[in-house]
PAMAR-789302 format. One record per residue (C-alpha): residue in one letter; x, y, z; residue number from 0. Coordinates in nm, 4 decimals, always signed. Layout:
# PAMAR-789302
['A'; [X; Y; Z]; NUM],
...
This chain:
# PAMAR-789302
['M'; [+9.9398; +2.2976; +13.0765]; 0],
['F'; [+10.1740; +2.3720; +12.7863]; 1],
['D'; [+10.0636; +2.2668; +12.4396]; 2],
['K'; [+10.1052; +2.3651; +12.0748]; 3],
['E'; [+9.7975; +2.5874; +12.0814]; 4],
['I'; [+9.9400; +2.7967; +12.3661]; 5],
['L'; [+10.2807; +2.8083; +12.1969]; 6],
['E'; [+10.1330; +2.9402; +11.8728]; 7],
['K'; [+9.9059; +3.1831; +12.0577]; 8],
['Y'; [+10.1925; +3.3614; +12.2306]; 9],
['D'; [+10.4462; +3.3118; +11.9501]; 10],
['P'; [+10.2368; +3.4250; +11.6513]; 11],
['Q'; [+10.5451; +3.5127; +11.4439]; 12],
['G'; [+10.6651; +3.1547; +11.4722]; 13],
['M'; [+11.0067; +3.1954; +11.6294]; 14],
['H'; [+10.9797; +2.8406; +11.7647]; 15],
['K'; [+10.9248; +2.7096; +11.4119]; 16],
['V'; [+11.2589; +2.8575; +11.3041]; 17],
['Y'; [+11.4293; +2.6992; +11.6047]; 18],
['D'; [+11.2785; +2.3650; +11.5098]; 19],
['R'; [+11.4753; +2.4012; +11.1832]; 20],
['W'; [+11.8102; +2.5029; +11.3338]; 21],
['P'; [+11.9918; +2.1769; +11.2457]; 22],
['Q'; [+11.8751; +2.2004; +10.8835]; 23],
['I'; [+11.9652; +2.5698; +10.8671]; 24],
['A'; [+12.3149; +2.4814; +10.9879]; 25],
['K'; [+12.3460; +2.2029; +10.7326]; 26],
['D'; [+12.2281; +2.4261; +10.4471]; 27],
['A'; [+12.4861; +2.6905; +10.5441]; 28],
['C'; [+12.7618; +2.4271; +10.5375]; 29],
['E'; [+12.6536; +2.3145; +10.1932]; 30],
['S'; [+12.6139; +2.6649; +10.0494]; 31],
['D'; [+12.8253; +2.7965; +9.7625]; 32],
['L'; [+12.9941; +3.0666; +9.9699]; 33],
['E'; [+13.3489; +3.1288; +9.8546]; 34],
['T'; [+13.6218; +3.0605; +10.1093]; 35],
['I'; [+13.9069; +3.3046; +10.1694]; 36],
['D'; [+14.2614; +3.2158; +10.2745]; 37],
['F'; [+14.3971; +3.5070; +10.4764]; 38],
['K'; [+14.7750; +3.4822; +10.5219]; 39],
['D'; [+14.9957; +3.5575; +10.8233]; 40],
['I'; [+14.7120; +3.6428; +11.0617]; 41],
['D'; [+14.8040; +3.6522; +11.4314]; 42],
['H'; [+14.5157; +3.8644; +11.5610]; 43],
['V'; [+14.1443; +3.8371; +11.4827]; 44],
['V'; [+13.8985; +4.1064; +11.5901]; 45],
['F'; [+13.5306; +4.0072; +11.5947]; 46],
['S'; [+13.3048; +4.3108; +11.5874]; 47],
['G'; [+12.9316; +4.2728; +11.6465]; 48],
['M'; [+12.6499; +4.3540; +11.8845]; 49],
['G'; [+12.3858; +4.1309; +12.0443]; 50],
['G'; [+12.3533; +3.7994; +11.8609]; 51],
['S'; [+12.6390; +3.8980; +11.6301]; 52],
['G'; [+12.8484; +3.9612; +11.9392]; 53],
['T'; [+12.7775; +3.6058; +12.0528]; 54],
['I'; [+12.9272; +3.4848; +11.7260]; 55],
['G'; [+13.2467; +3.6643; +11.8246]; 56],
['D'; [+13.2362; +3.5075; +12.1711]; 57],
['L'; [+13.1970; +3.1618; +12.0153]; 58],
['F'; [+13.4891; +3.1958; +11.7772]; 59],
['S'; [+13.7024; +3.3602; +12.0427]; 60],
['S'; [+13.6548; +3.0481; +12.2588]; 61],
['I'; [+13.7556; +2.8257; +11.9674]; 62],
['L'; [+14.0618; +3.0334; +11.8799]; 63],
['S'; [+14.1724; +3.0463; +12.2440]; 64],
['K'; [+14.3174; +2.7011; +12.1841]; 65],
['T'; [+14.5464; +2.8377; +11.9085]; 66],
['D'; [+14.8311; +3.0895; +11.8858]; 67],
['I'; [+14.5978; +3.3488; +11.7329]; 68],
['H'; [+14.5075; +3.6363; +11.9628]; 69],
['T'; [+14.1397; +3.7368; +11.9572]; 70],
['T'; [+13.9482; +4.0467; +12.0571]; 71],
['V'; [+13.5699; +4.0751; +12.0714]; 72],
['V'; [+13.4451; +4.4296; +12.0182]; 73],
['K'; [+13.0919; +4.5110; +12.1295]; 74],
['G'; [+13.0961; +4.8819; +12.0751]; 75],
['Y'; [+13.2421; +5.1569; +11.8580]; 76],
['V'; [+13.6200; +5.1340; +11.9030]; 77],
['L'; [+13.8761; +4.8928; +11.7594]; 78],
['P'; [+14.1848; +4.8040; +11.9670]; 79],
['K'; [+14.4970; +5.0053; +11.8895]; 80],
['T'; [+14.6857; +4.6808; +11.8232]; 81],
['V'; [+14.5125; +4.6342; +11.4841]; 82],
['D'; [+14.7816; +4.6067; +11.2134]; 83],
['E'; [+14.8646; +4.4345; +10.8843]; 84],
['N'; [+14.8529; +4.0923; +11.0535]; 85],
['T'; [+14.5040; +4.1527; +11.1933]; 86],
['L'; [+14.1795; +4.0252; +11.0447]; 87],
['V'; [+13.8749; +4.2309; +11.1402]; 88],
['V'; [+13.5553; +4.0261; +11.1089]; 89],
['I'; [+13.2488; +4.2498; +11.0929]; 90],
['T'; [+12.9143; +4.0828; +11.1657]; 91],
['S'; [+12.5733; +4.2493; +11.1622]; 92],
['V'; [+12.2697; +4.0453; +11.0675]; 93],
['S'; [+12.0713; +4.3565; +10.9758]; 94],
['G'; [+12.3666; +4.5296; +10.8136]; 95],
['D'; [+12.2662; +4.8562; +10.9791]; 96],
['T'; [+12.4106; +4.8263; +11.3307]; 97],
['V'; [+12.5615; +5.1681; +11.4007]; 98],
['E'; [+12.8303; +5.0470; +11.6412]; 99],
['T'; [+12.9491; +4.7827; +11.3950]; 100],
['L'; [+12.9414; +5.0299; +11.1079]; 101],
['S'; [+13.1685; +5.2539; +11.3118]; 102],
['T'; [+13.4269; +4.9779; +11.3576]; 103],
['L'; [+13.4054; +4.8962; +10.9855]; 104],
['E'; [+13.4743; +5.2570; +10.8932]; 105],
['S'; [+13.7699; +5.2644; +11.1342]; 106],
['A'; [+13.9087; +4.9354; +11.0019]; 107],
['S'; [+13.8888; +5.0614; +10.6431]; 108],
['K'; [+14.1324; +5.3395; +10.7375]; 109],
['K'; [+14.3865; +5.0984; +10.8843]; 110],
['N'; [+14.6323; +4.8645; +10.7181]; 111],
['C'; [+14.4482; +4.5461; +10.8113]; 112],
['N'; [+14.2456; +4.2647; +10.6568]; 113],
['I'; [+13.8652; +4.2957; +10.6650]; 114],
['I'; [+13.5695; +4.0736; +10.5878]; 115],
['C'; [+13.2021; +4.1503; +10.6531]; 116],
['F'; [+12.8967; +3.9297; +10.6997]; 117],
['S'; [+12.5420; +4.0681; +10.6906]; 118],
['S'; [+12.2063; +4.0306; +10.5208]; 119],
['G'; [+12.2640; +4.3579; +10.3358]; 120],
['G'; [+12.2012; +4.7104; +10.4595]; 121],
['M'; [+12.4556; +4.9871; +10.4915]; 122],
['I'; [+12.7369; +4.7427; +10.5578]; 123],
['E'; [+12.6886; +4.5811; +10.2176]; 124],
['S'; [+12.6810; +4.9241; +10.0499]; 125],
['F'; [+12.9989; +5.0323; +10.2306]; 126],
['C'; [+13.1815; +4.7137; +10.1301]; 127],
['I'; [+13.0830; +4.7485; +9.7638]; 128],
['K'; [+13.1889; +5.1131; +9.7572]; 129],
['N'; [+13.5235; +5.0454; +9.9267]; 130],
['N'; [+13.6037; +4.7076; +9.7655]; 131],
['I'; [+13.5935; +4.5170; +10.0959]; 132],
['Q'; [+13.5343; +4.1417; +10.1156]; 133],
['F'; [+13.1648; +4.0813; +10.1847]; 134],
['R'; [+12.9437; +3.7777; +10.2279]; 135],
['K'; [+12.5670; +3.8167; +10.2160]; 136],
['I'; [+12.3890; +3.5846; +10.4613]; 137],
['P'; [+12.0070; +3.5856; +10.4722]; 138],
['K'; [+11.8332; +3.6852; +10.7930]; 139],
['I'; [+11.5894; +3.4192; +10.9119]; 140],
['H'; [+11.3082; +3.5644; +11.1248]; 141],
['S'; [+11.5365; +3.7803; +11.3441]; 142],
['P'; [+11.9080; +3.8317; +11.4160]; 143],
['R'; [+11.9036; +3.5979; +11.7158]; 144],
['A'; [+11.7155; +3.3241; +11.5287]; 145],
['S'; [+11.9641; +3.3544; +11.2395]; 146],
['F'; [+12.2520; +3.2426; +11.4615]; 147],
['P'; [+12.3304; +2.9002; +11.3034]; 148],
['N'; [+12.3078; +3.0403; +10.9508]; 149],
['F'; [+12.5753; +3.2977; +11.0277]; 150],
['V'; [+12.7955; +3.0698; +11.2404]; 151],
['Y'; [+12.8238; +2.7939; +10.9815]; 152],
['S'; [+12.8539; +3.0409; +10.6917]; 153],
['I'; [+13.1457; +3.2107; +10.8680]; 154],
['L'; [+13.3008; +2.8726; +10.9461]; 155],
['K'; [+13.2887; +2.7835; +10.5776]; 156],
['T'; [+13.4292; +3.1160; +10.4629]; 157],
['L'; [+13.7084; +3.1392; +10.7223]; 158],
['N'; [+13.8140; +2.7757; +10.7497]; 159],
['S'; [+14.1771; +2.8799; +10.6967]; 160],
['I'; [+14.1612; +3.0858; +11.0176]; 161],
['I'; [+13.9167; +2.8993; +11.2414]; 162],
['P'; [+14.0634; +2.5518; +11.3076]; 163],
['I'; [+13.7496; +2.3380; +11.3004]; 164],
['D'; [+13.7866; +2.0335; +11.0770]; 165],
['K'; [+13.5035; +1.8982; +10.8651]; 166],
['Q'; [+13.4416; +1.6007; +11.0914]; 167],
['E'; [+13.3838; +1.8227; +11.3958]; 168],
['I'; [+13.1423; +2.0387; +11.1963]; 169],
['I'; [+12.9508; +1.7280; +11.0903]; 170],
['Q'; [+12.9489; +1.6087; +11.4517]; 171],
['S'; [+12.8110; +1.9413; +11.5733]; 172],
['I'; [+12.5209; +1.9275; +11.3265]; 173],
['S'; [+12.4477; +1.5679; +11.4217]; 174],
['L'; [+12.4363; +1.6664; +11.7890]; 175],
['L'; [+12.2087; +1.9607; +11.7060]; 176],
['E'; [+11.9743; +1.7122; +11.5379]; 177],
['N'; [+11.9778; +1.4948; +11.8505]; 178],
['I'; [+11.9054; +1.7938; +12.0742]; 179],
['S'; [+11.6250; +1.9082; +11.8420]; 180],
['Q'; [+11.4360; +1.5824; +11.8908]; 181],
['K'; [+11.4332; +1.6506; +12.2649]; 182],
['I'; [+11.3650; +2.0261; +12.2788]; 183],
['S'; [+11.1583; +2.1114; +11.9705]; 184],
['S'; [+10.7878; +2.1932; +11.9634]; 185],
['T'; [+10.7158; +1.8334; +11.8605]; 186],
['N'; [+10.7972; +1.7273; +12.2184]; 187],
['L'; [+10.6030; +1.9457; +12.4603]; 188],
['S'; [+10.6326; +1.6931; +12.7416]; 189],
['E'; [+10.8162; +1.6679; +13.0731]; 190],
['T'; [+11.1059; +1.4995; +12.8887]; 191],
['N'; [+11.1859; +1.8261; +12.7070]; 192],
['P'; [+11.4915; +1.9762; +12.8883]; 193],
['S'; [+11.4342; +2.3281; +12.7505]; 194],
['L'; [+11.0732; +2.3255; +12.8629]; 195],
['D'; [+11.1764; +2.1812; +13.1990]; 196],
['L'; [+11.4237; +2.4648; +13.2519]; 197],
['A'; [+11.1595; +2.7209; +13.1523]; 198],
['T'; [+10.9252; +2.5874; +13.4200]; 199],
['C'; [+11.1984; +2.6123; +13.6864]; 200],
['I'; [+11.2848; +2.9779; +13.6282]; 201],
['N'; [+11.1230; +3.2244; +13.8633]; 202],
['G'; [+11.2243; +3.5751; +13.9612]; 203],
['V'; [+11.5669; +3.6777; +13.8329]; 204],
['P'; [+11.7891; +3.3952; +13.6981]; 205],
['V'; [+12.1540; +3.4022; +13.8050]; 206],
['I'; [+12.3553; +3.2137; +13.5448]; 207],
['Y'; [+12.6849; +3.0566; +13.6548]; 208],
['Y'; [+12.9325; +2.9402; +13.3916]; 209],
['P'; [+13.2909; +2.8200; +13.3466]; 210],
['W'; [+13.5254; +3.0411; +13.1440]; 211],
['G'; [+13.5273; +2.8217; +12.8304]; 212],
['L'; [+13.1472; +2.8315; +12.8024]; 213],
['H'; [+13.1011; +3.2046; +12.8570]; 214],
['A'; [+12.9561; +3.2429; +12.5044]; 215],
['A'; [+12.6618; +3.0179; +12.5953]; 216],
['A'; [+12.5991; +3.1991; +12.9250]; 217],
['I'; [+12.6077; +3.5479; +12.7731]; 218],
['R'; [+12.3824; +3.4310; +12.4913]; 219],
['F'; [+12.1329; +3.2843; +12.7426]; 220],
['K'; [+12.1261; +3.6170; +12.9257]; 221],
['N'; [+12.0631; +3.8010; +12.5991]; 222],
['S'; [+11.7919; +3.5587; +12.4893]; 223],
['L'; [+11.6057; +3.5754; +12.8197]; 224],
['Q'; [+11.6201; +3.9545; +12.8036]; 225],
['E'; [+11.5029; +3.9776; +12.4420]; 226],
['N'; [+11.2512; +3.6938; +12.4379]; 227],
['A'; [+11.1116; +3.6880; +12.7918]; 228],
['K'; [+11.1765; +4.0573; +12.8670]; 229],
['T'; [+11.3264; +3.9660; +13.2053]; 230],
['H'; [+11.6257; +4.0775; +13.4121]; 231],
['V'; [+11.9191; +3.8332; +13.4251]; 232],
['I'; [+12.2560; +3.8144; +13.6015]; 233],
['V'; [+12.5599; +3.6212; +13.4751]; 234],
['E'; [+12.8522; +3.5137; +13.6933]; 235],
['D'; [+13.1825; +3.3430; +13.6154]; 236],
['I'; [+13.1937; +3.0542; +13.8630]; 237],
['I'; [+13.5529; +3.1226; +13.9735]; 238],
['E'; [+13.5127; +3.4990; +14.0079]; 239],
['S'; [+13.1799; +3.4599; +14.1911]; 240],
['G'; [+13.3610; +3.2872; +14.4778]; 241],
['H'; [+13.5306; +3.6214; +14.5472]; 242],
['N'; [+13.2190; +3.8399; +14.5411]; 243],
['G'; [+12.8870; +3.7179; +14.3978]; 244],
['I'; [+12.8348; +3.4289; +14.6371]; 245],
['V'; [+12.7969; +3.6724; +14.9275]; 246],
['S'; [+12.4658; +3.7941; +14.7840]; 247],
['W'; [+12.3076; +3.4572; +14.8695]; 248],
['E'; [+12.3423; +3.5370; +15.2399]; 249],
['K'; [+12.0322; +3.7512; +15.1949]; 250],
['P'; [+11.7019; +3.5782; +15.1006]; 251],
['S'; [+11.5857; +3.6707; +14.7512]; 252],
['G'; [+11.3776; +3.5593; +14.4557]; 253],
['M'; [+11.6871; +3.4830; +14.2494]; 254],
['V'; [+11.7227; +3.1396; +14.0887]; 255],
['P'; [+12.0704; +2.9899; +14.0228]; 256],
['V'; [+12.1166; +2.8238; +13.6824]; 257],
['I'; [+12.4454; +2.6345; +13.6607]; 258],
['I'; [+12.5960; +2.5696; +13.3164]; 259],
['Q'; [+12.8642; +2.2998; +13.3285]; 260],
['G'; [+13.0916; +2.1427; +13.0721]; 261],
['T'; [+13.1420; +1.7692; +13.0603]; 262],
['D'; [+13.5191; +1.8168; +13.0833]; 263],
['D'; [+13.5648; +2.1400; +13.2780]; 264],
['H'; [+13.9079; +2.2189; +13.4238]; 265],
['I'; [+13.9830; +2.0242; +13.7423]; 266],
['K'; [+13.9808; +2.3413; +13.9537]; 267],
['T'; [+13.6488; +2.4428; +13.8008]; 268],
['K'; [+13.5031; +2.1047; +13.8928]; 269],
['E'; [+13.6258; +2.1609; +14.2449]; 270],
['R'; [+13.4459; +2.4962; +14.2521]; 271],
['W'; [+13.1224; +2.3411; +14.1228]; 272],
['K'; [+13.1361; +2.0906; +14.4087]; 273],
['L'; [+13.1777; +2.3686; +14.6629]; 274],
['M'; [+12.8966; +2.5723; +14.5077]; 275],
['H'; [+12.6611; +2.2742; +14.5162]; 276],
['Q'; [+12.7496; +2.2162; +14.8806]; 277],
['Y'; [+12.6886; +2.5817; +14.9647]; 278],
['F'; [+12.3492; +2.5883; +14.7921]; 279],
['D'; [+12.2422; +2.2573; +14.9484]; 280],
['E'; [+12.3413; +2.3615; +15.3005]; 281],
['N'; [+12.1556; +2.6911; +15.2628]; 282],
['N'; [+11.8428; +2.5356; +15.1058]; 283],
['I'; [+11.8839; +2.7274; +14.7810]; 284],
['N'; [+11.7246; +2.5461; +14.4880]; 285],
['Y'; [+11.9257; +2.5495; +14.1669]; 286],
['K'; [+11.9068; +2.4082; +13.8163]; 287],
['E'; [+12.1977; +2.2350; +13.6404]; 288],
['I'; [+12.2514; +2.2270; +13.2643]; 289],
['F'; [+12.5315; +2.0150; +13.1170]; 290],
['S'; [+12.7022; +2.0455; +12.7804]; 291],
['V'; [+12.7146; +1.7573; +12.5361]; 292],
['D'; [+13.0299; +1.5530; +12.4894]; 293],
['G'; [+13.2307; +1.6682; +12.1902]; 294],
['G'; [+13.4412; +1.9564; +12.0669]; 295],
['I'; [+13.4071; +2.3169; +12.1795]; 296],
['L'; [+13.1921; +2.4000; +11.8747]; 297],
['S'; [+12.9419; +2.1266; +11.9640]; 298],
['K'; [+12.9413; +2.2133; +12.3320]; 299],
['I'; [+12.8634; +2.5812; +12.2851]; 300],
['L'; [+12.6209; +2.5469; +11.9937]; 301],
['C'; [+12.4142; +2.2743; +12.1580]; 302],
['L'; [+12.4020; +2.4706; +12.4829]; 303],
['I'; [+12.2907; +2.7831; +12.2979]; 304],
['Y'; [+12.0246; +2.5821; +12.1156]; 305],
['L'; [+11.8841; +2.4325; +12.4362]; 306],
['L'; [+11.9032; +2.7587; +12.6325]; 307],
['D'; [+11.7634; +2.9767; +12.3534]; 308],
['Y'; [+11.4646; +2.7471; +12.3149]; 309],
['S'; [+11.4148; +2.7575; +12.6903]; 310],
['S'; [+11.3915; +3.1382; +12.6724]; 311],
['I'; [+11.1148; +3.1046; +12.4112]; 312],
['Y'; [+10.9246; +2.8589; +12.6295]; 313],
['Y'; [+10.9745; +3.0856; +12.9301]; 314],
['A'; [+10.8353; +3.3835; +12.7368]; 315],
['V'; [+10.5297; +3.1824; +12.6361]; 316],
['R'; [+10.4875; +3.0590; +12.9924]; 317],
['L'; [+10.4720; +3.4266; +13.0983]; 318],
['G'; [+10.2244; +3.5039; +12.8200]; 319],
['I'; [+10.4826; +3.7152; +12.6331]; 320],
['D'; [+10.5419; +3.7244; +12.2575]; 321],
['P'; [+10.9172; +3.6543; +12.2217]; 322],
['S'; [+10.9592; +3.8312; +11.8866]; 323],
['P'; [+10.8987; +4.2066; +11.9481]; 324],
['I'; [+11.1902; +4.4079; +12.0880]; 325],
['K'; [+11.0269; +4.7479; +12.1359]; 326],
['S'; [+11.2923; +4.8833; +12.3709]; 327],
['I'; [+11.5749; +4.8007; +12.1301]; 328],
['D'; [+11.3787; +4.9629; +11.8493]; 329],
['F'; [+11.3335; +5.2716; +12.0701]; 330],
['I'; [+11.7119; +5.3036; +12.1112]; 331],
['K'; [+11.7997; +5.2309; +11.7480]; 332],
['K'; [+11.5576; +5.4909; +11.6117]; 333],
['R'; [+11.7301; +5.7573; +11.8187]; 334],
['L'; [+12.0929; +5.6751; +11.7415]; 335],
């Protein structure tokens, strides 16, 4: 039995209530008065961020992969040596105090490159003010991971000269988020809720399979399950797994395959999905399939993240775990 009383009991800080508002949060960010910036002659964009902020980099890297702009996602302390005057370094830290991201900001400030920072304040804001670096203050909503749409759509608005997403596709993505919300939100705690359905299917350690173009959604799902449900997770690129990971299924285990598929995956990827399904079926391995929506890459990834994130909240509640606290992360951060 899964009802609103149980949801509120195990999610006392109301993370699910923020997720219910994701489409409106996205819309408000699009309609904000953030000033746009037109960076010129950029051929390399570096996205620096950890955790949920790192997912933002993964998302925009997927979008920019369809352009002539080279992208690098940095989840750590060190910028690539290829940073130069035609590079834009995008620093993202919801808290504004992420030490790894601060390190890359300090390094970027010593190079001849373009820089812009997004955070809710903290040391990153102070550094930008002191060093006259472009900064956009984006409010944190509940937690860094729950603030995802606020930061994504704020960055889209600010960097629309760099990130080639037209207004119509942005509107479409919000509309699709609204459609998904009606199915997965806490107002529909029934068997027709796909996020809740996925949460009831997960047992043991989930093994998430994904196609290359949707890696941002898969990595984010791993992170969300780890942070919200405090569970171990494995992620596998579907093509690469055929050369190594698939062998692990020869041994019985408590692992559960979760297959994330795009509606228009590459023809060779579709071929690999077919083979994987056949392998699982012939070996009596139960698996769960999740499909992206139809639409542009922005809509595909955002709607997948929305559905999968909410599933991680439901899974946490199903286990009797409060999804909000992250004691282990706090343990590390206090000692850095």
